[in-house]
C-alpha positions as CSV (number, residue, x, y, z in Angstrom):
1,M,-41.0,-21.6,-31.2
2,T,-39.6,-19.9,-34.3
3,A,-39.9,-20.6,-38.1
4,I,-37.2,-20.4,-40.7
5,S,-38.3,-18.5,-43.8
6,P,-37.9,-20.1,-47.2
7,D,-35.6,-17.2,-48.3
8,Q,-33.4,-17.7,-45.3
9,L,-33.2,-21.4,-45.8
10,N,-32.4,-21.1,-49.5
11,Q,-29.6,-18.6,-49.0
12,S,-28.1,-20.8,-46.3
13,R,-28.4,-23.8,-48.6
14,V,-26.6,-22.2,-51.5
15,Q,-23.8,-20.9,-49.3
16,A,-23.4,-24.2,-47.4
17,V,-23.3,-26.3,-50.5
18,A,-20.7,-23.9,-52.0
19,L,-18.5,-24.4,-48.9
20,S,-18.8,-28.1,-49.0
21,L,-17.8,-28.2,-52.6
22,Q,-14.9,-25.9,-52.0
23,E,-13.4,-28.1,-49.3
24,D,-13.9,-31.3,-51.4
25,V,-13.1,-30.2,-55.0
26,G,-10.7,-27.5,-54.3
27,S,-8.7,-26.6,-57.4
28,G,-10.2,-29.6,-59.3
29,D,-11.1,-33.3,-59.2
30,I,-7.9,-34.8,-60.6
31,T,-9.3,-38.4,-60.4
32,A,-12.3,-37.5,-62.5
33,M,-9.9,-36.3,-65.2
34,L,-9.1,-40.0,-65.9
35,I,-12.4,-40.2,-67.6
36,P,-12.8,-38.7,-71.2
37,A,-14.2,-35.2,-70.9
38,D,-17.2,-36.0,-73.2
39,R,-18.2,-39.3,-71.6
40,H,-21.9,-39.5,-70.7
41,A,-23.2,-41.5,-67.7
42,S,-26.1,-42.2,-65.5
43,A,-26.2,-43.1,-61.8
44,R,-28.7,-44.1,-59.2
45,V,-28.4,-43.7,-55.4
46,I,-29.9,-46.3,-53.2
47,T,-30.3,-46.5,-49.4
48,R,-29.0,-49.6,-47.6
49,E,-31.3,-49.1,-44.7
50,S,-34.8,-47.9,-43.8
51,A,-34.8,-44.1,-43.5
52,I,-36.8,-40.9,-43.6
53,V,-35.6,-38.8,-46.5
54,A,-34.4,-35.2,-46.0
55,G,-32.1,-32.9,-48.0
56,T,-33.3,-33.3,-51.6
57,A,-32.8,-29.6,-52.3
58,W,-29.3,-29.8,-51.0
59,V,-28.5,-32.6,-53.3
60,N,-30.0,-30.7,-56.3
61,E,-27.9,-27.7,-55.3
62,V,-24.7,-29.7,-55.3
63,F,-25.3,-31.0,-58.8
64,R,-26.4,-27.6,-60.0
65,Q,-23.3,-25.9,-58.8
66,V,-21.0,-28.6,-60.2
67,D,-22.8,-28.8,-63.6
68,P,-26.2,-27.2,-64.3
69,D,-26.7,-29.6,-67.2
70,L,-26.9,-32.6,-65.0
71,V,-30.5,-34.0,-64.7
72,V,-31.7,-35.3,-61.3
73,N,-34.9,-37.3,-61.0
74,W,-36.2,-38.2,-57.6
75,T,-38.4,-41.2,-56.7
76,C,-39.2,-39.8,-53.2
77,G,-39.5,-36.5,-51.4
78,D,-38.5,-35.0,-48.1
79,G,-40.4,-36.7,-45.2
80,D,-40.9,-39.9,-47.1
81,R,-40.1,-43.2,-45.5
82,V,-37.9,-45.5,-47.7
83,A,-37.1,-49.1,-47.4
84,P,-33.6,-50.8,-47.7
85,D,-32.3,-51.0,-51.3
86,A,-34.8,-48.4,-52.6
87,T,-33.6,-46.1,-55.3
88,L,-33.8,-42.5,-54.1
89,F,-32.8,-40.6,-57.2
90,T,-31.1,-40.9,-60.6
91,V,-28.8,-38.4,-62.2
92,E,-27.7,-38.2,-65.8
93,G,-25.1,-36.2,-67.7
94,N,-21.4,-35.7,-67.9
95,A,-19.6,-38.6,-66.2
96,R,-16.9,-36.4,-64.7
97,S,-19.4,-34.0,-63.2
98,I,-21.5,-36.8,-61.6
99,L,-18.4,-38.3,-59.9
100,T,-17.1,-34.9,-58.8
101,A,-20.5,-34.1,-57.2
102,E,-21.1,-37.6,-55.7
103,R,-19.5,-37.3,-52.3
104,C,-20.9,-33.9,-51.4
105,A,-24.3,-34.8,-52.6
106,L,-24.4,-38.0,-50.6
107,N,-22.9,-36.3,-47.5
108,W,-25.8,-33.9,-47.4
109,L,-28.4,-36.5,-48.0
110,Q,-27.0,-39.1,-45.5
111,T,-26.6,-36.5,-42.8
112,L,-30.0,-34.7,-43.1
113,S,-31.8,-38.0,-43.6
114,G,-30.1,-39.3,-40.5
115,V,-31.5,-36.4,-38.5
116,A,-35.0,-36.9,-40.0
117,T,-34.9,-40.6,-39.3
118,R,-34.1,-40.2,-35.6
119,C,-36.7,-37.5,-35.3
120,R,-39.4,-39.6,-36.8
121,D,-38.5,-42.5,-34.4
122,Y,-38.9,-40.2,-31.4
123,A,-42.1,-38.6,-32.7
124,D,-43.7,-42.0,-33.3
125,R,-43.0,-43.0,-29.7
126,V,-45.0,-40.1,-28.3
127,A,-47.7,-39.9,-30.9
128,H,-50.3,-40.9,-28.4
129,T,-49.7,-37.6,-26.4
130,S,-50.0,-34.0,-27.4
131,V,-46.4,-33.1,-26.7
132,K,-44.2,-31.4,-29.3
133,L,-40.6,-32.5,-29.6
134,L,-38.1,-29.7,-30.2
135,D,-34.6,-29.4,-31.4
136,T,-31.9,-27.2,-29.7
137,R,-29.0,-25.1,-30.7
138,K,-26.7,-28.1,-30.3
139,T,-26.2,-28.4,-34.1
140,L,-23.2,-29.2,-36.2
141,P,-21.3,-25.9,-36.9
142,G,-22.4,-24.4,-40.1
143,L,-25.3,-26.8,-40.6
144,R,-27.9,-25.3,-38.3
145,L,-30.6,-24.3,-40.7
146,A,-30.2,-27.5,-42.7
147,Q,-30.4,-29.7,-39.6
148,K,-33.4,-27.7,-38.3
149,Y,-35.1,-28.3,-41.6
150,A,-34.4,-32.0,-41.4
151,V,-36.0,-32.0,-37.9
152,T,-39.3,-30.9,-39.4
153,C,-39.0,-33.6,-42.1
154,G,-39.0,-36.1,-39.3
155,G,-42.2,-34.8,-37.7
156,C,-40.6,-32.7,-34.9
157,H,-40.3,-29.0,-34.4
158,N,-37.8,-26.2,-34.2
159,H,-36.9,-24.3,-31.0
160,R,-35.3,-20.9,-31.4
161,T,-33.0,-20.6,-34.4
162,G,-30.3,-18.7,-32.6
163,L,-29.6,-16.2,-29.9
164,Y,-31.4,-13.4,-31.8
165,D,-35.0,-14.6,-32.2
166,A,-36.0,-15.6,-28.6
167,F,-34.9,-15.2,-25.0
168,L,-33.8,-18.2,-23.0
169,I,-33.0,-17.0,-19.5
170,K,-30.7,-19.4,-17.6
171,E,-29.1,-19.4,-14.2
172,N,-26.3,-17.0,-15.0
173,H,-28.7,-14.5,-16.7
174,I,-30.9,-14.6,-13.6
175,A,-27.9,-14.1,-11.3
176,A,-26.8,-11.1,-13.3
177,C,-30.3,-9.6,-13.3
178,G,-30.9,-10.2,-9.7
179,S,-34.1,-12.3,-10.0
180,I,-36.3,-14.2,-12.4
181,A,-38.9,-11.4,-12.4
182,G,-36.2,-8.8,-13.1
183,A,-34.8,-10.8,-16.0
184,I,-38.2,-11.3,-17.6
185,D,-39.0,-7.6,-17.2
186,T,-35.7,-6.5,-18.7
187,A,-36.3,-8.9,-21.6
188,H,-39.6,-7.4,-22.4
189,Q,-38.0,-3.9,-22.4
190,I,-35.2,-5.0,-24.7
191,A,-37.2,-6.7,-27.4
192,P,-41.0,-6.4,-26.9
193,G,-42.8,-9.3,-28.6
194,K,-39.9,-11.7,-28.6
195,P,-40.7,-15.0,-26.7
196,V,-39.3,-15.1,-23.2
197,E,-38.4,-18.5,-21.8
198,V,-37.0,-19.2,-18.4
199,E,-35.0,-22.2,-17.4
200,T,-35.9,-23.4,-13.9
201,E,-34.2,-26.1,-11.7
202,N,-36.8,-26.7,-9.1
203,L,-40.5,-26.0,-8.2
204,T,-39.6,-22.8,-6.3
205,E,-38.1,-21.3,-9.4
206,F,-40.9,-22.6,-11.6
207,R,-43.4,-20.8,-9.4
208,E,-41.4,-17.6,-9.6
209,A,-41.3,-17.8,-13.4
210,L,-45.0,-18.5,-13.6
211,K,-45.8,-15.5,-11.4
212,A,-43.5,-13.3,-13.4
213,G,-45.3,-14.1,-16.6
214,A,-42.8,-16.2,-18.6
215,D,-44.0,-17.2,-22.0
216,I,-42.4,-20.6,-21.7
217,I,-41.0,-22.3,-18.6
218,M,-38.3,-24.9,-19.0
219,L,-38.1,-27.7,-16.4
220,D,-34.5,-28.6,-16.3
221,E,-33.9,-32.2,-15.1
222,F,-37.1,-32.2,-13.0
223,S,-38.3,-35.5,-11.6
224,L,-41.5,-37.0,-13.1
225,E,-43.3,-36.2,-9.9
226,D,-42.2,-32.5,-10.0
227,M,-43.1,-32.3,-13.7
228,R,-46.6,-33.5,-13.0
229,T,-46.9,-31.0,-10.1
230,A,-45.7,-28.1,-12.3
231,V,-48.3,-29.1,-15.0
232,A,-51.1,-29.2,-12.5
233,E,-50.1,-25.8,-10.9
234,N,-49.7,-24.2,-14.3
235,A,-53.2,-25.2,-15.4
236,G,-52.7,-23.9,-18.9
237,K,-51.5,-20.5,-17.9
238,T,-48.2,-20.7,-19.9
239,R,-46.3,-23.4,-21.9
240,I,-44.0,-25.9,-20.2
241,E,-40.9,-27.5,-21.7
242,A,-39.1,-30.4,-20.3
243,S,-35.4,-30.7,-20.9
244,G,-32.2,-32.3,-19.7
245,G,-31.1,-35.9,-19.7
246,I,-34.1,-37.2,-21.6
247,N,-33.4,-40.3,-23.7
248,E,-35.2,-43.2,-25.4
249,S,-36.1,-44.8,-22.1
250,T,-37.4,-41.7,-20.4
251,L,-39.0,-39.9,-23.4
252,V,-42.5,-41.5,-23.1
253,P,-42.9,-41.1,-19.3
254,V,-41.9,-37.4,-19.6
255,A,-44.4,-36.9,-22.5
256,E,-47.1,-38.4,-20.4
257,T,-46.7,-35.9,-17.6
258,G,-48.6,-33.4,-19.8
259,V,-45.7,-31.0,-20.6
260,D,-46.2,-29.0,-23.8
261,Y,-42.7,-29.5,-25.2
262,I,-39.7,-31.7,-24.8
263,S,-36.4,-30.4,-26.2
264,L,-33.7,-32.9,-27.2
265,G,-30.1,-32.0,-28.3
266,T,-29.7,-35.6,-29.6
267,F,-31.6,-34.8,-32.8
268,T,-28.8,-32.7,-34.2
269,K,-25.7,-33.5,-32.2
270,D,-25.8,-37.3,-32.2
271,V,-26.1,-37.8,-35.9
272,K,-26.0,-41.3,-37.4
273,A,-25.8,-40.9,-41.1
274,V,-28.0,-43.1,-43.3
275,D,-26.0,-45.7,-45.4
276,L,-26.2,-44.6,-49.0
277,S,-24.5,-45.9,-52.2
278,M,-24.2,-44.5,-55.8
279,R,-24.0,-46.9,-58.7
280,L,-22.7,-45.5,-62.0
281,S,-23.3,-46.9,-65.5
282,M,-21.8,-45.6,-68.7
């Protein structure tokens, strides 16, 4: 599993926020121009539902890029659980600037908090086991690092960030290399030190990957019985990840097989935004 550096995350945040403002504000907020240019205002943002907060730095960055004189004060932090009707933050300053920034700020907060909220729900379900729940590369285009950060706010963990920081050898890679052992050996030659994971579809392939020294072996859509067999045969030699078709009803039984990881694309691709509202006062 890989970690995203603070510098990498910050650079991504600044760039992503700039793009979100560019697509929304464009050449200027013509509706905000209805308000006198010197009008001062304050606003508070509330959540209409229970949620896990994520994305405070993205909200701050939106307001900073729109108007660095705006003052944002948070009543909560990333990873906090908030109740319906709770005030998440207040913002004070130029009324035009607040209204121009409103939609982008809330878009970031509702989306990332939605990811964190789903992750916390899943993490709580398997808290009685030692399994770690992982995200995948099934992220919204352009939002990968932000979503992966939100996953950690919800108590889950990041899989590889992209195609560059770890190997994940699948069926077509194995076919092209001739064998699982051949693919693993070539991976070690290409990038020594990079994690090598192999996706397997049955116990025969699992045993081949185990013998060849894979760092992580993925069990793709294995039955619960075969997962338990793989865990027993592995006996701690390497790490085992379960994946494929795992949902709310099957999550706990899979976790209880003793696998080390469960990867779930639903964390980042099936996003349900948290319902937020901004209330402005002059």
